[in-house]
N, CA, C and O of each residue as an XYZ file, in Angstrom:
552
protein
N       1.150     20.088     19.180
C       1.666     19.356     18.033
C       3.132     19.014     18.284
O       3.897     19.840     18.782
N       3.506     17.805     17.939
C       4.852     17.291     18.185
C       5.938     18.175     17.600
O       6.883     18.546     18.296
N       5.807     18.513     16.321
C       6.829     19.330     15.647
C       7.046     20.636     16.389
O       8.189     21.053     16.580
N       5.980     21.285     16.809
C       6.090     22.567     17.510
C       6.776     22.399     18.864
O       7.543     23.267     19.280
N       6.509     21.296     19.550
C       7.148     21.052     20.841
C       8.660     20.938     20.672
O       9.413     21.541     21.436
N       9.107     20.180     19.689
C      10.542     20.040     19.439
C      11.126     21.375     18.991
O      12.214     21.750     19.428
N      10.417     22.094     18.126
C      10.915     23.369     17.603
C      11.082     24.422     18.690
O      11.951     25.287     18.579
N      10.273     24.364     19.726
C      10.413     25.333     20.819
C      11.766     25.207     21.503
O      12.400     26.216     21.811
N      12.212     23.987     21.742
C      13.472     23.761     22.450
C      14.676     23.669     21.517
O      15.804     23.958     21.916
N      14.427     23.267     20.277
C      15.503     23.065     19.306
C      15.023     23.631     17.962
O      14.574     22.867     17.107
N      15.108     24.930     17.762
C      14.528     25.570     16.575
C      15.044     25.001     15.248
O      16.206     24.616     15.125
N      14.158     24.961     14.280
C      14.495     24.587     12.916
C      13.372     25.042     11.993
O      12.248     25.282     12.433
N      13.687     25.156     10.732
C      12.713     25.516      9.712
C      12.585     24.340      8.750
O      13.590     23.769      8.328
N      11.361     23.979      8.405
C      11.111     22.880      7.478
C      10.975     23.444      6.069
O      10.115     24.283      5.803
N      11.830     22.973      5.176
C      11.710     23.330      3.760
C      10.995     22.222      2.999
O      10.195     22.499      2.105
N      11.272     20.989      3.341
C      10.634     19.865      2.683
C      10.547     18.683      3.625
O      11.433     18.464      4.452
N       9.453     17.909      3.492
C       9.280     16.750      4.361
C       8.330     15.783      3.693
O       7.354     16.194      3.065
N       8.610     14.508      3.825
C       7.684     13.454      3.437
C       7.805     12.344      4.470
O       8.910     11.954      4.848
N       6.667     11.840      4.922
C       6.636     10.731      5.867
C       6.037      9.529      5.144
O       4.926      9.591      4.616
N       6.790      8.444      5.132
C       6.361      7.183      4.547
C       6.177      6.184      5.684
O       6.575      6.471      6.813
N       5.590      5.025      5.421
C       5.327      4.085      6.517
C       6.560      3.630      7.295
O       6.442      3.299      8.475
N       7.739      3.605      6.673
C       8.906      3.096      7.372
C      10.074      4.072      7.438
O      11.100      3.762      8.043
N       9.937      5.229      6.834
C      11.004      6.225      6.902
C      10.471      7.590      6.486
O       9.342      7.718      6.011
N      11.300      8.597      6.675
C      10.944      9.935      6.203
C      12.176     10.599      5.632
O      13.304     10.179      5.889
N      11.944     11.644      4.851
C      13.013     12.477      4.312
C      12.647     13.917      4.640
O      11.471     14.280      4.668
N      13.656     14.727      4.885
C      13.365     16.126      5.168
C      14.539     17.012      4.764
O      15.688     16.576      4.699
N      14.207     18.263      4.500
C      15.208     19.320      4.326
C      14.905     20.325      5.423
O      13.880     21.006      5.404
N      15.815     20.400      6.375
C      15.649     21.299      7.514
C      16.723     22.371      7.480
O      17.832     22.150      6.992
N      16.377     23.522      8.003
C      17.344     24.606      8.178
C      17.471     24.863      9.671
O      16.485     25.152     10.349
N      18.684     24.755     10.172
C      18.954     25.001     11.580
C      19.526     26.403     11.761
O      20.044     26.989     10.811
N      19.435     26.940     12.968
C      20.027     28.255     13.215
C      21.537     28.228     12.951
O      22.179     27.182     13.047
N      22.080     29.384     12.620
C      23.521     29.483     12.423
C      24.245     28.970     13.661
O      23.766     29.139     14.782
N      25.377     28.355     13.459
C      26.216     27.822     14.526
C      25.561     26.651     15.273
O      25.995     26.310     16.373
N      24.548     26.048     14.707
C      23.886     24.901     15.322
C      23.817     23.801     14.270
O      23.247     23.997     13.197
N      24.393     22.658     14.577
C      24.361     21.547     13.628
C      23.872     20.257     14.290
O      24.221     19.162     13.850
N      23.072     20.384     15.340
C      22.606     19.226     16.094
C      21.337     18.629     15.477
O      20.241     18.739     16.027
N      21.522     17.998     14.320
C      20.407     17.308     13.676
C      19.980     16.095     14.496
O      18.791     15.789     14.593
N      20.955     15.408     15.084
C      20.688     14.154     15.790
C      19.629     14.320     16.876
O      18.707     13.509     16.965
N      19.747     15.345     17.692
C      18.769     15.549     18.771
C      17.388     15.810     18.205
O      16.407     15.238     18.679
N      17.299     16.656     17.212
C      15.999     16.974     16.624
C      15.333     15.735     16.027
O      14.156     15.473     16.278
N      16.083     14.983     15.245
C      15.518     13.796     14.616
C      15.146     12.740     15.642
O      14.115     12.081     15.500
N      15.959     12.567     16.668
C      15.642     11.603     17.727
C      14.342     11.982     18.437
O      13.488     11.126     18.669
N      14.192     13.257     18.781
C      12.983     13.705     19.483
C      11.741     13.591     18.604
O      10.670     13.211     19.077
N      11.889     13.918     17.339
C      10.744     13.814     16.419
C      10.341     12.350     16.253
O       9.158     12.022     16.351
N      11.302     11.475     16.005
C      11.001     10.046     15.858
C      10.358      9.489     17.129
O       9.370      8.758     17.062
N      10.918      9.835     18.276
C      10.419      9.330     19.545
C       8.977      9.804     19.790
O       8.105      9.009     20.139
N       8.744     11.092     19.603
C       7.408     11.627     19.832
C       6.386     11.070     18.864
O       5.265     10.748     19.259
N       6.759     10.954     17.607
C       5.864     10.405     16.585
C       5.522      8.958     16.917
O       4.365      8.549     16.821
N       6.524      8.192     17.303
C       6.325      6.775     17.620
C       5.346      6.581     18.768
O       4.542      5.649     18.759
N       5.418      7.459     19.748
C       4.524      7.344     20.903
C       3.059      7.582     20.534
O       2.159      7.148     21.253
N       2.820      8.267     19.423
C       1.450      8.552     18.993
C       0.807      7.398     18.223
O      -0.403      7.397     17.999
N       1.618      6.416     17.819
C       1.120      5.298     17.013
C       0.855      4.066     17.872
O       1.569      3.817     18.843
N      -0.175      3.294     17.512
C      -0.390      2.031     18.234
C       0.770      1.071     17.979
O       1.387      1.107     16.914
N       1.059      0.234     18.935
C       2.185     -0.701     18.827
C       1.727     -1.973     18.104
O       1.478     -3.003     18.730
N       1.624     -1.880     16.804
C       1.158     -3.018     16.009
C       2.235     -3.594     15.100
O       2.022     -4.649     14.501
N       3.382     -2.937     14.978
C       4.423     -3.419     14.068
C       5.193     -4.580     14.692
O       5.243     -4.734     15.913
N       5.789     -5.390     13.823
C       6.645     -6.479     14.293
C       7.978     -5.894     14.744
O       8.530     -5.008     14.093
N       8.488     -6.398     15.864
C       9.774     -5.929     16.377
C      10.681     -7.111     16.663
O      10.235     -8.156     17.135
N      11.949     -6.930     16.372
C      12.931     -7.965     16.676
C      13.175     -7.997     18.181
O      12.801     -7.075     18.906
N      13.807     -9.074     18.634
C      14.151     -9.195     20.056
C      15.070     -8.057     20.484
O      14.959     -7.550     21.600
N      15.978     -7.656     19.596
C      16.902     -6.553     19.903
C      16.122     -5.259     20.103
O      16.371     -4.530     21.064
N      15.189     -4.968     19.215
C      14.392     -3.738     19.353
C      13.549     -3.779     20.630
O      13.429     -2.770     21.325
N      12.980     -4.913     20.935
C      12.182     -5.029     22.162
C      13.069     -4.783     23.381
O      12.688     -4.037     24.283
N      14.237     -5.397     23.413
C      15.168     -5.238     24.539
C      15.596     -3.775     24.702
O      15.739     -3.289     25.824
N      15.799     -3.079     23.584
C      16.217     -1.674     23.628
C      15.046     -0.712     23.809
O      15.254      0.490     23.977
N      13.823     -1.225     23.777
C      12.646     -0.370     23.889
C      12.385      0.439     22.631
O      11.791      1.515     22.690
N      12.831     -0.081     21.487
C      12.674      0.633     20.210
C      11.443      0.156     19.463
O      11.056     -1.010     19.536
N      10.851      1.073     18.757
C       9.751      0.735     17.865
C      10.332      0.183     16.572
O      11.520      0.358     16.301
N       9.518     -0.473     15.784
C       9.979     -1.061     14.532
C       9.592     -0.259     13.314
O       9.516     -0.807     12.215
N       9.341      1.049     13.485
C       8.855      1.827     12.346
C       9.907      2.728     11.722
O       9.697      3.234     10.619
N      11.017      2.943     12.381
C      12.037      3.843     11.843
C      13.371      3.129     11.672
O      13.693      2.193     12.404
N      14.115      3.578     10.717
C      15.502      3.148     10.616
C      16.256      3.753     11.797
O      15.928      4.855     12.238
N      17.246      3.056     12.305
C      18.019      3.576     13.441
C      18.895      4.750     13.034
O      19.078      5.694     13.803
N      19.418      4.690     11.863
C      20.402      5.686     11.442
C      19.753      6.753     10.561
O      18.593      6.651     10.162
N      20.540      7.762     10.282
C      20.103      8.787      9.347
C      21.330      9.317      8.636
O      22.460      9.144      9.091
N      21.087      9.958      7.526
C      22.159     10.575      6.767
C      21.847     12.049      6.657
O      20.716     12.438      6.365
N      22.840     12.854      6.887
C      22.657     14.285      6.689
C      23.504     14.723      5.510
O      24.534     14.125      5.196
N      23.050     15.760      4.885
C      23.725     16.291      3.705
C      23.609     17.809      3.757
O      22.507     18.334      3.919
N      24.693     18.504      3.627
C      24.686     19.958      3.589
C      24.354     20.400      2.164
O      25.065     20.052      1.221
N      23.293     21.154      2.014
C      22.881     21.642      0.697
C      23.949     22.604      0.184
O      24.330     23.547      0.877
N      24.430     22.359     -1.037
C      25.547     23.124     -1.582
C      25.124     24.400     -2.304
O      25.789     25.432     -2.207
N      24.009     24.317     -3.028
C      23.594     25.464     -3.836
C      22.119     25.303     -4.206
O      21.464     24.352     -3.779
N      21.606     26.237     -5.000
C      20.190     26.222     -5.381
C      19.809     24.955     -6.144
O      18.732     24.403     -5.922
N      20.681     24.489     -7.038
C      20.387     23.277     -7.808
C      20.310     22.058     -6.886
O      19.449     21.197     -7.073
N      21.192     21.977     -5.904
C      21.180     20.886     -4.937
C      19.912     20.940     -4.090
O      19.301     19.910     -3.804
N      19.526     22.139     -3.697
C      18.297     22.347     -2.922
C      17.084     21.845     -3.703
O      16.263     21.104     -3.164
N      16.970     22.239     -4.949
C      15.851     21.809     -5.807
C      15.846     20.296     -5.982
O      14.799     19.655     -5.902
N      17.027     19.734     -6.221
C      17.123     18.287     -6.428
C      16.657     17.523     -5.183
O      15.974     16.505     -5.296
N      17.026     18.012     -4.007
C      16.606     17.338     -2.780
C      15.111     17.483     -2.530
O      14.466     16.532     -2.087
N      14.555     18.645     -2.803
C      13.104     18.794     -2.655
C      12.370     17.887     -3.637
O      11.371     17.263     -3.276
N      12.852     17.808     -4.867
C      12.237     16.913     -5.851
C      12.292     15.467     -5.360
O      11.296     14.745     -5.419
N      13.454     15.054     -4.880
C      13.628     13.690     -4.397
C      12.644     13.380     -3.268
O      11.989     12.338     -3.269
N      12.553     14.282     -2.324
C      11.641     14.107     -1.195
C      10.213     13.951     -1.680
O       9.517     13.014     -1.288
N       9.780     14.857     -2.522
C       8.385     14.859     -2.940
C       8.037     13.688     -3.861
O       6.888     13.247     -3.890
N       9.004     13.189     -4.602
C       8.754     12.065     -5.506
C       8.848     10.710     -4.791
O       8.430      9.696     -5.351
N       9.377     10.675     -3.595
C       9.649      9.435     -2.883
C       8.443      8.504     -2.726
O       8.619      7.295     -2.882
N       7.240      8.980     -2.431
C       6.099      8.047     -2.330
C       5.800      7.323     -3.656
O       5.354      6.176     -3.647
N       6.042      7.984     -4.778
C       5.873      7.339     -6.080
C       6.985      6.320     -6.282
O       6.731      5.194     -6.708
N       8.196      6.709     -5.983
C       9.357      5.825     -6.126
C       9.160      4.513     -5.378
O       9.529      3.451     -5.881
N       8.588      4.576     -4.192
C       8.394      3.386     -3.363
C       7.070      2.675     -3.628
O       6.754      1.685     -2.966
N       6.292      3.174     -4.592
C       5.069      2.494     -4.991
C       3.857      2.720     -4.113
O       2.876      1.983     -4.218
N       3.901      3.719     -3.253
C       2.742      3.997     -2.382
C       1.615      4.685     -3.134
O       0.443      4.477     -2.820
N       1.955      5.499     -4.119
C       0.964      6.185     -4.952
C       1.473      6.217     -6.390
O       2.650      5.968     -6.649
N       0.576      6.526     -7.315
C       0.975      6.639     -8.726
C       1.365      8.071     -9.085
O       2.149      8.285    -10.010
N       0.824      9.053     -8.361
C       1.119     10.462     -8.633
C       1.518     11.158     -7.337
O       0.984     10.859     -6.269
N       2.452     12.078     -7.441
C       2.959     12.804     -6.275
C       1.816     13.459     -5.505
O       1.809     13.443     -4.274
N       0.861     14.031     -6.216
C      -0.237     14.756     -5.577
C      -1.115     13.880     -4.688
O      -1.854     14.396     -3.850
N      -1.042     12.568     -4.862
C      -1.900     11.664     -4.102
C      -1.369     11.309     -2.718
O      -2.074     10.686     -1.924
N      -0.131     11.702     -2.422
C       0.429     11.394     -1.099
C       0.208     12.593     -0.176
O       0.766     13.663     -0.421
N      -0.596     12.434      0.883
C      -0.933     13.591      1.728
C       0.119     13.964      2.772
O       0.067     15.069      3.312
N       1.067     13.082      3.071
C       2.007     13.300      4.174
C       3.318     13.895      3.670
O       4.387     13.295      3.784
N       3.197     15.091      3.110
C       4.324     15.701      2.412
C       4.138     17.210      2.366
O       3.020     17.716      2.467
N       5.237     17.910      2.212
C       5.163     19.360      2.016
C       4.858     19.722      0.569
O       4.757     20.902      0.234
N       4.712     18.722     -0.289
C       4.422     18.974     -1.703
C       3.224     19.920     -1.858
O       3.288     20.871     -2.637
N       2.163     19.674     -1.143
C       0.945     20.479     -1.284
C       1.155     21.926     -0.840
O       0.531     22.839     -1.380
N       2.025     22.134      0.135
C       2.375     23.500      0.551
C       3.092     24.224     -0.580
O       2.815     25.393     -0.851
N       4.024     23.521     -1.247
C       4.758     24.116     -2.361
C       3.838     24.370     -3.555
O       4.028     25.349     -4.276
N       2.851     23.512     -3.774
C       1.865     23.730     -4.843
C       1.079     25.005     -4.540
O       0.878     25.841     -5.421
N       0.641     25.149     -3.301
C      -0.132     26.338     -2.900
C       0.663     27.624     -3.095
O       0.090     28.684     -3.344
N       1.992     27.524     -2.979
C       2.852     28.695     -3.174
C       3.204     28.907     -4.645
O       3.891     29.869     -4.988
N       2.735     28.013     -5.511
C       2.982     28.168     -6.939
C       4.334     27.669     -7.413
O       4.748     27.981     -8.530
N       5.027     26.903     -6.591
C       6.350     26.406     -6.962
C       6.233     25.157     -7.825
O       6.850     25.073     -8.887
N       5.445     24.190     -7.374
C       5.151     23.004     -8.166
C       3.748     23.137     -8.743
O       2.891     23.796     -8.154
N       3.514     22.515     -9.890
C       2.140     22.385    -10.382
C       1.561     21.128     -9.735
O       2.308     20.214     -9.387
N       0.255     21.073     -9.574
C      -0.384     19.942     -8.899
C      -0.134     18.635     -9.638
O      -0.168     17.566     -9.029
N       0.115     18.705    -10.939
C       0.343     17.483    -11.708
C       1.829     17.188    -11.931
O       2.177     16.398    -12.808
N       2.703     17.818    -11.143
C       4.137     17.582    -11.255
C       4.416     16.093    -11.079
O       3.882     15.453    -10.173
N       5.254     15.552    -11.952
C       5.484     14.106    -11.958
C       6.906     13.707    -11.594
O       7.218     12.518    -11.534
N       7.763     14.676    -11.354
C       9.147     14.358    -11.060
C      10.034     14.363    -12.287
O      11.250     14.213    -12.173
N       9.444     14.533    -13.456
C      10.230     14.578    -14.694
C      10.840     15.956    -14.884
O      10.263     16.961    -14.469
N      11.995     15.999    -15.505
C      12.666     17.283    -15.731
C      11.824     18.210    -16.603
O      11.967     19.430    -16.519
N      10.957     17.657    -17.430
C      10.106     18.524    -18.270
C       9.044     19.255    -17.443
O       8.406     20.192    -17.923
N       8.864     18.817    -16.203
C       7.884     19.449    -15.320
C       8.538     20.454    -14.385
O       8.032     20.701    -13.291
N       9.650     21.032    -14.799
C      10.377     21.950    -13.931
C       9.506     23.140    -13.526
O       8.555     23.500    -14.220
N       9.841     23.716    -12.433
C       9.121     24.805    -11.808
C      10.096     25.942    -11.585
O      11.284     25.812    -11.882
N       9.630     27.004    -11.091
C      10.487     28.161    -10.766
C      10.469     28.392     -9.263
O       9.406     28.539     -8.659
N      11.641     28.424     -8.672
C      11.744     28.783     -7.263
C      11.869     30.297     -7.155
O      12.376     30.972     -8.051
N      11.396     30.796     -6.041
C      11.478     32.248     -5.814
C      12.901     32.677     -5.599
O      13.164     33.862     -5.393
């Protein structure tokens, strides 16, 4: 599995992840004294891209650079400040497929850690992203 291959050489822990057709969001925890997100994200994007058929439209620039047309080139990292920030980012990640119109309910998007969190009792299966649907973190 791609994730495991990258994790062997560049360890990280996944707290939250969602993969959409043109981008992904994640909350990763790296080992202490290691802040090399760029290498991990580059390797994950590269490996994932190689597993997909080359059916997307690509610009001349992307073709010249040997880039696929499925990912944004850049990324933004954010250091989680506290428990409230952590919860807000997990909520954002899990609600993203609804936000972008891919599904009507969070539970309907299979490419997410949402279902793992439901199994652990953190989110309810019918969580909608509304503040009234708050959950309890351990």
